[in-house]
Backbone as JSON Lines, residues from 0, in Angstrom:
{"i":0,"aa":"M","n":[0.85,-1.17,0.0],"ca":[0.0,0.0,0.0],"c":[0.89,1.23,0.0]}
{"i":1,"aa":"A","n":[0.59,2.2,-0.87],"ca":[1.41,3.4,-0.99],"c":[1.38,4.19,0.29]}
{"i":2,"aa":"G","n":[2.56,4.69,0.69],"ca":[2.63,5.54,1.87],"c":[2.54,4.78,3.17]}
{"i":3,"aa":"R","n":[2.56,3.45,3.12],"ca":[2.44,2.67,4.35],"c":[3.71,2.8,5.17]}
{"i":4,"aa":"S","n":[3.55,3.0,6.46],"ca":[4.71,3.11,7.34],"c":[5.0,1.76,7.96]}
{"i":5,"aa":"W","n":[6.27,1.36,7.87],"ca":[6.68,0.09,8.46],"c":[7.31,0.3,9.84]}
{"i":6,"aa":"A","n":[7.23,1.54,10.37],"ca":[7.81,1.82,11.68],"c":[7.19,0.9,12.72]}
{"i":7,"aa":"G","n":[8.05,0.33,13.54],"ca":[7.55,-0.54,14.61],"c":[7.29,-1.97,14.18]}
{"i":8,"aa":"T","n":[7.53,-2.29,12.91],"ca":[7.33,-3.66,12.46],"c":[8.68,-4.34,12.32]}
{"i":9,"aa":"T","n":[8.69,-5.63,12.52],"ca":[9.94,-6.39,12.4],"c":[10.14,-6.84,10.97]}
{"i":10,"aa":"L","n":[11.32,-7.31,10.68],"ca":[11.62,-7.85,9.36],"c":[10.69,-9.02,9.04]}
{"i":11,"aa":"D","n":[10.42,-9.87,10.04],"ca":[9.51,-11.0,9.84],"c":[8.09,-10.53,9.54]}
{"i":12,"aa":"D","n":[7.66,-9.45,10.2],"ca":[6.32,-8.89,9.93],"c":[6.22,-8.44,8.47]}
{"i":13,"aa":"R","n":[7.25,-7.74,8.02],"ca":[7.23,-7.23,6.65],"c":[7.29,-8.36,5.64]}
{"i":14,"aa":"K","n":[8.08,-9.37,5.95],"ca":[8.17,-10.54,5.06],"c":[6.82,-11.25,4.99]}
{"i":15,"aa":"A","n":[6.16,-11.42,6.14],"ca":[4.84,-12.07,6.17],"c":[3.81,-11.25,5.4]}
{"i":16,"aa":"A","n":[3.88,-9.92,5.53],"ca":[2.95,-9.05,4.82],"c":[3.16,-9.17,3.31]}
{"i":17,"aa":"R","n":[4.42,-9.21,2.86],"ca":[4.7,-9.36,1.44],"c":[4.22,-10.72,0.93]}
{"i":18,"aa":"R","n":[4.43,-11.76,1.75],"ca":[3.96,-13.09,1.35],"c":[2.43,-13.07,1.19]}
{"i":19,"aa":"G","n":[1.75,-12.4,2.12],"ca":[0.29,-12.28,2.03],"c":[-0.14,-11.56,0.76]}
{"i":20,"aa":"Q","n":[0.6,-10.5,0.38],"ca":[0.29,-9.78,-0.86],"c":[0.43,-10.7,-2.07]}
{"i":21,"aa":"L","n":[1.47,-11.52,-2.06],"ca":[1.7,-12.44,-3.18],"c":[0.62,-13.51,-3.26]}
{"i":22,"aa":"V","n":[0.22,-14.04,-2.1],"ca":[-0.86,-15.05,-2.08],"c":[-2.16,-14.43,-2.57]}
{"i":23,"aa":"D","n":[-2.46,-13.2,-2.12],"ca":[-3.67,-12.5,-2.58],"c":[-3.64,-12.29,-4.1]}
{"i":24,"aa":"A","n":[-2.46,-11.89,-4.6],"ca":[-2.33,-11.7,-6.05],"c":[-2.5,-13.03,-6.79]}
{"i":25,"aa":"G","n":[-1.93,-14.09,-6.23],"ca":[-2.08,-15.42,-6.83],"c":[-3.54,-15.86,-6.85]}
{"i":26,"aa":"L","n":[-4.27,-15.6,-5.77],"ca":[-5.7,-15.92,-5.72],"c":[-6.44,-15.16,-6.81]}
{"i":27,"aa":"D","n":[-6.16,-13.89,-6.92],"ca":[-6.87,-13.07,-7.9],"c":[-6.6,-13.56,-9.32]}
{"i":28,"aa":"L","n":[-5.34,-13.84,-9.64],"ca":[-5.01,-14.28,-11.0],"c":[-5.5,-15.7,-11.28]}
{"i":29,"aa":"L","n":[-5.26,-16.62,-10.36],"ca":[-5.68,-18.01,-10.56],"c":[-7.2,-18.11,-10.58]}
{"i":30,"aa":"G","n":[-7.85,-17.29,-9.76],"ca":[-9.31,-17.35,-9.66],"c":[-10.05,-16.59,-10.75]}
{"i":31,"aa":"T","n":[-9.35,-15.77,-11.53],"ca":[-10.01,-15.03,-12.6],"c":[-9.5,-15.43,-13.98]}
{"i":32,"aa":"Q","n":[-8.2,-15.67,-14.09],"ca":[-7.6,-15.97,-15.4],"c":[-7.23,-17.44,-15.56]}
{"i":33,"aa":"G","n":[-7.26,-18.2,-14.46],"ca":[-6.86,-19.6,-14.53],"c":[-5.36,-19.75,-14.53]}
{"i":34,"aa":"S","n":[-4.89,-20.96,-14.68],"ca":[-3.47,-21.28,-14.59],"c":[-2.61,-20.46,-15.55]}
{"i":35,"aa":"A","n":[-3.12,-20.24,-16.75],"ca":[-2.33,-19.54,-17.76],"c":[-2.0,-18.12,-17.34]}
{"i":36,"aa":"G","n":[-2.8,-17.54,-16.47],"ca":[-2.57,-16.16,-16.04],"c":[-1.61,-16.02,-14.89]}
{"i":37,"aa":"V","n":[-1.12,-17.14,-14.37],"ca":[-0.26,-17.09,-13.18],"c":[1.2,-17.38,-13.56]}
{"i":38,"aa":"S","n":[1.98,-16.32,-13.59],"ca":[3.43,-16.45,-13.78],"c":[4.08,-15.63,-12.67]}
{"i":39,"aa":"V","n":[5.34,-15.85,-12.42],"ca":[6.04,-15.07,-11.39],"c":[5.93,-13.59,-11.71]}
{"i":40,"aa":"R","n":[6.18,-13.24,-12.96],"ca":[6.13,-11.83,-13.36],"c":[4.73,-11.23,-13.16]}
{"i":41,"aa":"A","n":[3.7,-11.97,-13.58],"ca":[2.33,-11.45,-13.45],"c":[1.93,-11.28,-11.98]}
{"i":42,"aa":"V","n":[2.32,-12.23,-11.15],"ca":[2.0,-12.15,-9.72],"c":[2.71,-10.95,-9.09]}
{"i":43,"aa":"C","n":[3.97,-10.77,-9.43],"ca":[4.72,-9.63,-8.87],"c":[4.11,-8.31,-9.31]}
{"i":44,"aa":"R","n":[3.76,-8.22,-10.58],"ca":[3.15,-6.99,-11.1],"c":[1.83,-6.72,-10.36]}
{"i":45,"aa":"H","n":[1.03,-7.76,-10.2],"ca":[-0.28,-7.63,-9.53],"c":[-0.11,-7.23,-8.06]}
{"i":46,"aa":"A","n":[0.9,-7.8,-7.4],"ca":[1.14,-7.52,-5.98],"c":[1.93,-6.22,-5.78]}
{"i":47,"aa":"K","n":[2.44,-5.65,-6.9],"ca":[3.27,-4.43,-6.84],"c":[4.53,-4.67,-6.0]}
{"i":48,"aa":"L","n":[5.14,-5.84,-6.25],"ca":[6.39,-6.21,-5.58],"c":[7.39,-6.68,-6.63]}
{"i":49,"aa":"T","n":[8.65,-6.59,-6.31],"ca":[9.68,-7.06,-7.24],"c":[9.84,-8.57,-7.1]}
{"i":50,"aa":"E","n":[10.49,-9.15,-8.11],"ca":[10.72,-10.6,-8.09],"c":[11.6,-10.99,-6.91]}
{"i":51,"aa":"R","n":[12.45,-10.1,-6.48],"ca":[13.29,-10.38,-5.3],"c":[12.42,-10.79,-4.11]}
{"i":52,"aa":"Y","n":[11.3,-10.06,-3.93],"ca":[10.42,-10.38,-2.8],"c":[9.64,-11.67,-3.05]}
{"i":53,"aa":"F","n":[9.36,-11.96,-4.32],"ca":[8.7,-13.24,-4.62],"c":[9.58,-14.38,-4.13]}
{"i":54,"aa":"Y","n":[10.86,-14.34,-4.5],"ca":[11.76,-15.44,-4.17],"c":[12.16,-15.45,-2.7]}
{"i":55,"aa":"E","n":[11.82,-14.41,-2.0],"ca":[12.0,-14.38,-0.54],"c":[11.01,-15.35,0.13]}
{"i":56,"aa":"S","n":[9.83,-15.53,-0.51],"ca":[8.78,-16.36,0.07],"c":[8.56,-17.69,-0.64]}
{"i":57,"aa":"F","n":[8.83,-17.73,-1.94],"ca":[8.51,-18.93,-2.73],"c":[9.69,-19.3,-3.63]}
{"i":58,"aa":"T","n":[9.91,-20.59,-3.8],"ca":[11.01,-21.02,-4.67],"c":[10.64,-20.9,-6.14]}
{"i":59,"aa":"D","n":[9.33,-21.06,-6.45],"ca":[8.9,-20.98,-7.85],"c":[7.39,-20.75,-7.9]}
{"i":60,"aa":"R","n":[6.89,-20.64,-9.11],"ca":[5.46,-20.4,-9.35],"c":[4.6,-21.5,-8.73]}
{"i":61,"aa":"E","n":[5.06,-22.76,-8.87],"ca":[4.28,-23.89,-8.37],"c":[4.07,-23.8,-6.86]}
{"i":62,"aa":"E","n":[5.11,-23.39,-6.15],"ca":[4.99,-23.28,-4.69],"c":[3.97,-22.21,-4.31]}
{"i":63,"aa":"L","n":[3.92,-21.12,-5.05],"ca":[2.91,-20.08,-4.8],"c":[1.51,-20.63,-5.06]}
{"i":64,"aa":"V","n":[1.33,-21.31,-6.19],"ca":[0.01,-21.84,-6.55],"c":[-0.49,-22.8,-5.46]}
{"i":65,"aa":"V","n":[0.41,-23.66,-4.97],"ca":[0.04,-24.58,-3.89],"c":[-0.33,-23.81,-2.63]}
{"i":66,"aa":"A","n":[0.4,-22.75,-2.31],"ca":[0.09,-21.95,-1.11],"c":[-1.28,-21.3,-1.23]}
{"i":67,"aa":"V","n":[-1.62,-20.8,-2.42],"ca":[-2.95,-20.21,-2.65],"c":[-4.02,-21.28,-2.44]}
{"i":68,"aa":"Y","n":[-3.81,-22.44,-3.04],"ca":[-4.78,-23.53,-2.95],"c":[-4.98,-23.98,-1.5]}
{"i":69,"aa":"E","n":[-3.88,-24.15,-0.78],"ca":[-3.99,-24.61,0.61],"c":[-4.67,-23.55,1.49]}
{"i":70,"aa":"H","n":[-4.42,-22.29,1.2],"ca":[-5.06,-21.19,1.94],"c":[-6.59,-21.25,1.78]}
{"i":71,"aa":"I","n":[-7.05,-21.45,0.55],"ca":[-8.5,-21.53,0.29],"c":[-9.07,-22.84,0.84]}
{"i":72,"aa":"G","n":[-8.31,-23.92,0.71],"ca":[-8.77,-25.2,1.25],"c":[-8.99,-25.13,2.75]}
{"i":73,"aa":"E","n":[-8.1,-24.44,3.46],"ca":[-8.25,-24.28,4.91],"c":[-9.45,-23.4,5.24]}
{"i":74,"aa":"Q","n":[-9.69,-22.37,4.45],"ca":[-10.88,-21.53,4.67],"c":[-12.16,-22.36,4.51]}
{"i":75,"aa":"A","n":[-12.18,-23.21,3.48],"ca":[-13.35,-24.05,3.23],"c":[-13.55,-25.04,4.37]}
{"i":76,"aa":"R","n":[-12.47,-25.67,4.8],"ca":[-12.56,-26.64,5.9],"c":[-13.08,-25.97,7.16]}
{"i":77,"aa":"Q","n":[-12.54,-24.79,7.48],"ca":[-12.96,-24.08,8.68],"c":[-14.41,-23.63,8.6]}
{"i":78,"aa":"A","n":[-14.84,-23.19,7.41],"ca":[-16.24,-22.77,7.23],"c":[-17.18,-23.94,7.5]}
{"i":79,"aa":"L","n":[-16.81,-25.13,7.05],"ca":[-17.65,-26.31,7.28],"c":[-17.65,-26.71,8.75]}
{"i":80,"aa":"V","n":[-16.49,-26.7,9.38],"ca":[-16.39,-27.04,10.81],"c":[-17.25,-26.08,11.63]}
{"i":81,"aa":"D","n":[-17.13,-24.78,11.36],"ca":[-17.91,-23.78,12.09],"c":[-19.41,-23.97,11.87]}
{"i":82,"aa":"A","n":[-19.79,-24.29,10.63],"ca":[-21.21,-24.42,10.29],"c":[-21.87,-25.57,11.03]}
{"i":83,"aa":"V","n":[-21.18,-26.7,11.15],"ca":[-21.82,-27.87,11.76],"c":[-21.7,-27.88,13.28]}
{"i":84,"aa":"S","n":[-20.91,-26.97,13.84],"ca":[-20.72,-26.97,15.29],"c":[-21.85,-26.26,16.03]}
{"i":85,"aa":"D","n":[-22.72,-25.56,15.28],"ca":[-23.75,-24.75,15.95],"c":[-25.06,-25.47,16.2]}
{"i":86,"aa":"T","n":[-25.25,-26.65,15.62],"ca":[-26.53,-27.33,15.78],"c":[-26.34,-28.84,15.82]}
{"i":87,"aa":"A","n":[-27.22,-29.51,16.54],"ca":[-27.12,-30.97,16.65],"c":[-28.09,-31.67,15.71]}
{"i":88,"aa":"E","n":[-29.05,-30.95,15.16],"ca":[-30.09,-31.56,14.32],"c":[-29.53,-31.81,12.91]}
{"i":89,"aa":"P","n":[-29.57,-33.09,12.42],"ca":[-28.92,-33.43,11.16],"c":[-29.34,-32.57,9.96]}
{"i":90,"aa":"A","n":[-30.65,-32.33,9.8],"ca":[-31.1,-31.55,8.64],"c":[-30.58,-30.12,8.72]}
{"i":91,"aa":"E","n":[-30.57,-29.56,9.91],"ca":[-30.06,-28.19,10.08],"c":[-28.55,-28.14,9.86]}
{"i":92,"aa":"R","n":[-27.85,-29.19,10.32],"ca":[-26.4,-29.26,10.09],"c":[-26.1,-29.31,8.6]}
{"i":93,"aa":"A","n":[-26.85,-30.14,7.87],"ca":[-26.65,-30.28,6.42],"c":[-26.88,-28.93,5.74]}
{"i":94,"aa":"K","n":[-27.96,-28.25,6.11],"ca":[-28.26,-26.95,5.49],"c":[-27.16,-25.94,5.82]}
{"i":95,"aa":"A","n":[-26.73,-25.92,7.06],"ca":[-25.7,-24.96,7.47],"c":[-24.39,-25.21,6.73]}
{"i":96,"aa":"A","n":[-24.01,-26.48,6.6],"ca":[-22.75,-26.83,5.92],"c":[-22.81,-26.45,4.45]}
{"i":97,"aa":"V","n":[-23.9,-26.81,3.78],"ca":[-24.02,-26.5,2.36],"c":[-24.03,-24.99,2.15]}
{"i":98,"aa":"R","n":[-24.81,-24.29,2.96],"ca":[-24.9,-22.83,2.82],"c":[-23.52,-22.17,3.05]}
{"i":99,"aa":"A","n":[-22.79,-22.65,4.06],"ca":[-21.46,-22.08,4.34],"c":[-20.52,-22.31,3.17]}
{"i":100,"aa":"F","n":[-20.57,-23.5,2.58],"ca":[-19.7,-23.8,1.45],"c":[-20.09,-22.97,0.23]}
{"i":101,"aa":"V","n":[-21.38,-22.87,-0.02],"ca":[-21.86,-22.07,-1.15],"c":[-21.45,-20.61,-0.98]}
{"i":102,"aa":"E","n":[-21.61,-20.09,0.22],"ca":[-21.23,-18.69,0.46],"c":[-19.74,-18.48,0.18]}
{"i":103,"aa":"L","n":[-18.91,-19.39,0.66],"ca":[-17.47,-19.24,0.44],"c":[-17.12,-19.35,-1.03]}
{"i":104,"aa":"M","n":[-17.71,-20.32,-1.73],"ca":[-17.35,-20.59,-3.12],"c":[-17.99,-19.65,-4.13]}
{"i":105,"aa":"L","n":[-19.19,-19.15,-3.82],"ca":[-19.91,-18.36,-4.81],"c":[-19.92,-16.87,-4.5]}
{"i":106,"aa":"D","n":[-19.85,-16.49,-3.23],"ca":[-19.77,-15.06,-2.92],"c":[-18.46,-14.49,-3.45]}
{"i":107,"aa":"D","n":[-17.43,-15.32,-3.46],"ca":[-16.16,-14.94,-4.08],"c":[-15.79,-16.08,-5.04]}
{"i":108,"aa":"P","n":[-16.31,-16.03,-6.27],"ca":[-16.11,-17.15,-7.21],"c":[-14.65,-17.48,-7.47]}
{"i":109,"aa":"R","n":[-13.74,-16.54,-7.21],"ca":[-12.31,-16.85,-7.36],"c":[-11.95,-18.04,-6.49]}
{"i":110,"aa":"K","n":[-12.5,-18.07,-5.28],"ca":[-12.17,-19.15,-4.34],"c":[-12.7,-20.49,-4.85]}
{"i":111,"aa":"G","n":[-13.91,-20.47,-5.38],"ca":[-14.48,-21.69,-5.94],"c":[-13.66,-22.21,-7.11]}
{"i":112,"aa":"R","n":[-13.22,-21.28,-7.97],"ca":[-12.41,-21.69,-9.12],"c":[-11.07,-22.26,-8.68]}
{"i":113,"aa":"V","n":[-10.46,-21.63,-7.67],"ca":[-9.17,-22.12,-7.17],"c":[-9.34,-23.51,-6.56]}
{"i":114,"aa":"L","n":[-10.34,-23.69,-5.73],"ca":[-10.51,-24.95,-5.0],"c":[-10.98,-26.08,-5.9]}
{"i":115,"aa":"L","n":[-11.88,-25.79,-6.84],"ca":[-12.52,-26.86,-7.6],"c":[-12.06,-26.97,-9.04]}
{"i":116,"aa":"L","n":[-11.74,-25.86,-9.69],"ca":[-11.37,-25.91,-11.11],"c":[-9.86,-25.97,-11.33]}
{"i":117,"aa":"A","n":[-9.09,-25.22,-10.52],"ca":[-7.64,-25.17,-10.74],"c":[-6.97,-26.54,-10.65]}
{"i":118,"aa":"P","n":[-7.37,-27.45,-9.74],"ca":[-6.71,-28.77,-9.71],"c":[-6.9,-29.58,-10.99]}
{"i":119,"aa":"I","n":[-7.91,-29.24,-11.77],"ca":[-8.16,-29.95,-13.03],"c":[-7.2,-29.46,-14.12]}
{"i":120,"aa":"T","n":[-6.82,-28.17,-14.05],"ca":[-6.05,-27.57,-15.14],"c":[-4.59,-27.29,-14.8]}
{"i":121,"aa":"D","n":[-4.25,-27.21,-13.52],"ca":[-2.89,-26.84,-13.15],"c":[-2.14,-28.05,-12.6]}
{"i":122,"aa":"P","n":[-1.08,-28.5,-13.31],"ca":[-0.34,-29.68,-12.86],"c":[0.2,-29.56,-11.43]}
{"i":123,"aa":"A","n":[0.48,-28.33,-10.98],"ca":[1.0,-28.13,-9.63],"c":[-0.03,-28.53,-8.58]}
{"i":124,"aa":"L","n":[-1.32,-28.57,-8.98],"ca":[-2.39,-28.85,-8.02],"c":[-3.06,-30.2,-8.21]}
{"i":125,"aa":"T","n":[-2.72,-30.92,-9.26],"ca":[-3.43,-32.17,-9.54],"c":[-3.38,-33.12,-8.35]}
{"i":126,"aa":"T","n":[-2.2,-33.41,-7.86],"ca":[-2.1,-34.33,-6.72],"c":[-2.56,-33.65,-5.43]}
{"i":127,"aa":"R","n":[-2.37,-32.34,-5.32],"ca":[-2.79,-31.6,-4.12],"c":[-4.31,-31.66,-3.98]}
{"i":128,"aa":"G","n":[-5.02,-31.51,-5.1],"ca":[-6.48,-31.57,-5.07],"c":[-6.96,-32.93,-4.62]}
{"i":129,"aa":"I","n":[-6.3,-33.97,-5.09],"ca":[-6.66,-35.34,-4.68],"c":[-6.37,-35.52,-3.19]}
{"i":130,"aa":"A","n":[-5.27,-34.92,-2.73],"ca":[-4.88,-35.07,-1.32],"c":[-5.85,-34.36,-0.39]}
{"i":131,"aa":"L","n":[-6.5,-33.31,-0.86],"ca":[-7.42,-32.55,0.0],"c":[-8.76,-33.25,0.17]}
{"i":132,"aa":"L","n":[-9.15,-34.05,-0.83],"ca":[-10.46,-34.71,-0.77],"c":[-10.68,-35.56,0.48]}
{"i":133,"aa":"P","n":[-9.67,-36.35,0.93],"ca":[-9.92,-37.16,2.13],"c":[-10.27,-36.32,3.37]}
{"i":134,"aa":"S","n":[-9.68,-35.12,3.49],"ca":[-10.0,-34.32,4.68],"c":[-11.44,-33.84,4.63]}
{"i":135,"aa":"F","n":[-11.95,-33.51,3.43],"ca":[-13.36,-33.13,3.31],"c":[-14.25,-34.35,3.53]}
{"i":136,"aa":"A","n":[-13.84,-35.5,2.99],"ca":[-14.62,-36.72,3.19],"c":[-14.68,-37.1,4.66]}
{"i":137,"aa":"E","n":[-13.59,-36.9,5.37],"ca":[-13.56,-37.19,6.8],"c":[-14.52,-36.28,7.57]}
{"i":138,"aa":"L","n":[-14.56,-35.01,7.19],"ca":[-15.51,-34.08,7.81],"c":[-16.94,-34.54,7.59]}
{"i":139,"aa":"V","n":[-17.25,-34.93,6.34],"ca":[-18.6,-35.39,6.01],"c":[-18.91,-36.68,6.75]}
{"i":140,"aa":"S","n":[-17.97,-37.6,6.79],"ca":[-18.17,-38.89,7.45],"c":[-18.54,-38.71,8.93]}
{"i":141,"aa":"G","n":[-17.92,-37.71,9.55],"ca":[-18.21,-37.44,10.96],"c":[-19.63,-36.96,11.21]}
{"i":142,"aa":"Q","n":[-20.31,-36.52,10.14],"ca":[-21.69,-36.04,10.28],"c":[-22.71,-37.13,9.94]}
{"i":143,"aa":"L","n":[-22.24,-38.25,9.39],"ca":[-23.16,-39.33,9.02],"c":[-23.46,-40.21,10.23]}
{"i":144,"aa":"S","n":[-24.67,-40.75,10.27],"ca":[-25.05,-41.52,11.45],"c":[-25.34,-42.99,11.14]}
{"i":145,"aa":"H","n":[-25.51,-43.35,9.87],"ca":[-25.9,-44.72,9.53],"c":[-24.72,-45.51,8.97]}
{"i":146,"aa":"G","n":[-24.73,-46.81,9.27],"ca":[-23.73,-47.72,8.73],"c":[-22.48,-47.79,9.6]}
{"i":147,"aa":"D","n":[-21.64,-48.78,9.29],"ca":[-20.38,-48.9,10.03],"c":[-19.36,-47.91,9.47]}
{"i":148,"aa":"A","n":[-18.15,-47.92,10.0],"ca":[-17.13,-46.93,9.61],"c":[-16.83,-47.0,8.12]}
{"i":149,"aa":"A","n":[-16.72,-48.22,7.58],"ca":[-16.41,-48.37,6.15],"c":[-17.55,-47.83,5.28]}
{"i":150,"aa":"E","n":[-18.79,-48.09,5.7],"ca":[-19.95,-47.6,4.95],"c":[-19.99,-46.07,4.95]}
{"i":151,"aa":"R","n":[-19.74,-45.49,6.13],"ca":[-19.73,-44.03,6.23],"c":[-18.6,-43.43,5.39]}
{"i":152,"aa":"Q","n":[-17.45,-44.11,5.37],"ca":[-16.33,-43.62,4.57],"c":[-16.68,-43.64,3.09]}
{"i":153,"aa":"M","n":[-17.24,-44.75,2.61],"ca":[-17.61,-44.85,1.2],"c":[-18.67,-43.81,0.83]}
{"i":154,"aa":"T","n":[-19.64,-43.65,1.71],"ca":[-20.7,-42.68,1.46],"c":[-20.13,-41.27,1.4]}
{"i":155,"aa":"S","n":[-19.25,-40.95,2.33],"ca":[-18.71,-39.59,2.37],"c":[-17.82,-39.3,1.16]}
{"i":156,"aa":"I","n":[-17.05,-40.28,0.7],"ca":[-16.22,-40.09,-0.5],"c":[-17.1,-39.85,-1.72]}
{"i":157,"aa":"G","n":[-18.14,-40.66,-1.85],"ca":[-19.07,-40.49,-2.97],"c":[-19.79,-39.16,-2.92]}
{"i":158,"aa":"L","n":[-20.16,-38.74,-1.73],"ca":[-20.88,-37.49,-1.56],"c":[-19.99,-36.29,-1.9]}
{"i":159,"aa":"V","n":[-18.75,-36.31,-1.44],"ca":[-17.82,-35.22,-1.75],"c":[-17.6,-35.14,-3.27]}
{"i":160,"aa":"G","n":[-17.47,-36.3,-3.91],"ca":[-17.3,-36.31,-5.37],"c":[-18.51,-35.74,-6.09]}
{"i":161,"aa":"A","n":[-19.69,-36.15,-5.65],"ca":[-20.92,-35.67,-6.29],"c":[-21.09,-34.16,-6.1]}
{"i":162,"aa":"L","n":[-20.9,-33.69,-4.87],"ca":[-21.04,-32.26,-4.59],"c":[-20.0,-31.45,-5.35]}
{"i":163,"aa":"S","n":[-18.76,-31.94,-5.41],"ca":[-17.71,-31.23,-6.14],"c":[-18.11,-31.04,-7.59]}
{"i":164,"aa":"N","n":[-18.63,-32.09,-8.21],"ca":[-19.01,-32.01,-9.62],"c":[-20.18,-31.07,-9.86]}
{"i":165,"aa":"V","n":[-21.12,-31.04,-8.92],"ca":[-22.24,-30.09,-9.04],"c":[-21.71,-28.65,-8.96]}
{"i":166,"aa":"F","n":[-20.82,-28.39,-8.01],"ca":[-20.26,-27.04,-7.87],"c":[-19.41,-26.66,-9.07]}
{"i":167,"aa":"I","n":[-18.63,-27.61,-9.6],"ca":[-17.82,-27.34,-10.79],"c":[-18.72,-26.93,-11.96]}
{"i":168,"aa":"A","n":[-19.79,-27.68,-12.16],"ca":[-20.72,-27.36,-13.26],"c":[-21.35,-25.98,-13.05]}
{"i":169,"aa":"Y","n":[-21.65,-25.64,-11.81],"ca":[-22.23,-24.33,-11.53],"c":[-21.21,-23.22,-11.8]}
{"i":170,"aa":"L","n":[-19.98,-23.43,-11.35],"ca":[-18.93,-22.42,-11.51],"c":[-18.52,-22.22,-12.97]}
{"i":171,"aa":"D","n":[-18.51,-23.32,-13.75],"ca":[-18.09,-23.15,-15.15],"c":[-19.24,-22.75,-16.07]}
{"i":172,"aa":"G","n":[-20.44,-22.59,-15.48],"ca":[-21.57,-22.08,-16.25],"c":[-22.39,-23.13,-16.97]}
{"i":173,"aa":"S","n":[-22.0,-24.41,-16.87],"ca":[-22.78,-25.44,-17.58],"c":[-24.05,-25.83,-16.82]}
{"i":174,"aa":"L","n":[-24.12,-25.52,-15.53],"ca":[-25.34,-25.75,-14.74],"c":[-25.96,-24.38,-14.46]}
{"i":175,"aa":"K","n":[-27.14,-24.16,-15.01],"ca":[-27.77,-22.86,-14.88],"c":[-29.04,-22.98,-14.03]}
{"i":176,"aa":"V","n":[-28.85,-22.85,-12.73],"ca":[-29.98,-22.86,-11.79],"c":[-29.74,-21.72,-10.8]}
{"i":177,"aa":"S","n":[-30.79,-21.38,-10.05],"ca":[-30.63,-20.33,-9.06],"c":[-29.77,-20.84,-7.9]}
{"i":178,"aa":"R","n":[-29.21,-19.91,-7.18],"ca":[-28.39,-20.26,-6.02],"c":[-29.2,-21.05,-5.0]}
{"i":179,"aa":"E","n":[-30.44,-20.63,-4.75],"ca":[-31.27,-21.33,-3.76],"c":[-31.58,-22.75,-4.21]}
{"i":180,"aa":"R","n":[-31.84,-22.93,-5.51],"ca":[-32.11,-24.28,-6.0],"c":[-30.85,-25.15,-5.87]}
{"i":181,"aa":"L","n":[-29.69,-24.58,-6.12],"ca":[-28.43,-25.3,-5.94],"c":[-28.29,-25.76,-4.49]}
{"i":182,"aa":"I","n":[-28.53,-24.86,-3.56],"ca":[-28.42,-25.19,-2.14],"c":[-29.4,-26.3,-1.77]}
{"i":183,"aa":"E","n":[-30.66,-26.15,-2.2],"ca":[-31.69,-27.16,-1.87],"c":[-31.29,-28.54,-2.41]}
{"i":184,"aa":"H","n":[-30.79,-28.58,-3.64],"ca":[-30.39,-29.86,-4.23],"c":[-29.25,-30.49,-3.44]}
{"i":185,"aa":"C","n":[-28.25,-29.69,-3.1],"ca":[-27.1,-30.21,-2.36],"c":[-27.49,-30.7,-0.97]}
{"i":186,"aa":"V","n":[-28.4,-30.0,-0.32],"ca":[-28.89,-30.44,0.99],"c":[-29.6,-31.78,0.85]}
{"i":187,"aa":"R","n":[-30.41,-31.94,-0.2],"ca":[-31.09,-33.22,-0.43],"c":[-30.08,-34.34,-0.65]}
{"i":188,"aa":"L","n":[-28.99,-34.04,-1.38],"ca":[-27.95,-35.06,-1.59],"c":[-27.35,-35.5,-0.26]}
{"i":189,"aa":"V","n":[-27.03,-34.51,0.58],"ca":[-26.4,-34.81,1.88],"c":[-27.36,-35.63,2.75]}
{"i":190,"aa":"L","n":[-28.6,-35.19,2.85],"ca":[-29.57,-35.9,3.71],"c":[-29.9,-37.28,3.15]}
{"i":191,"aa":"G","n":[-30.01,-37.37,1.83],"ca":[-30.32,-38.66,1.2],"c":[-29.2,-39.66,1.38]}
{"i":192,"aa":"A","n":[-27.97,-39.19,1.42],"ca":[-26.82,-40.1,1.59],"c":[-26.78,-40.72,2.96]}
{"i":193,"aa":"D","n":[-27.42,-40.08,3.94],"ca":[-27.35,-40.58,5.31],"c":[-28.6,-41.35,5.72]}
{"i":194,"aa":"R","n":[-29.42,-41.73,4.75],"ca":[-30.61,-42.51,5.09],"c":[-30.25,-43.97,5.27]}
{"i":195,"aa":"Q","n":[-30.91,-44.61,6.21],"ca":[-30.72,-46.05,6.46],"c":[-31.17,-46.81,5.21]}
{"i":196,"aa":"P","n":[-30.33,-47.7,4.64],"ca":[-30.74,-48.46,3.46],"c":[-31.86,-49.43,3.77]}
């Protein structure tokens, strides 16, 4: 920020602030232009920092892209944890979780594109995206009440895959429904998955 005073801040504070600027720039570029728009030069220009500061925080473009992805993944995980901690009733928990995820992914579509679309197109994220799925499946599994542990695990993996694909279709424009209809459908998927066979 122009005219910002660094008086009273440590070298580590300034380094962390610059890293935050680079991650924000990476989010903006990856979430609006996709993988092709993310280069070291473009990120530095967007963050208004020199390449020297880029390499102070990241070894290469791939490391930045992974940091952006993990930052959004943690936001999504925390939003889901917070949403389900407020109520004990399964239907209300399902609605709260879906609504929290929709708000995070659609109120700022850059985040949805980074979390759901970027792993499909950016080689730096292909394995990272696969690695993140089990943590979301584990969160979902903890909310299921029917079946043994293996059944809940299979159900949660299938549910995360189904929901991811619905959100991807919504984000890429191939699914054209209202936001409320999207939420209602996803809630039905979650509740239907936890019914006793």
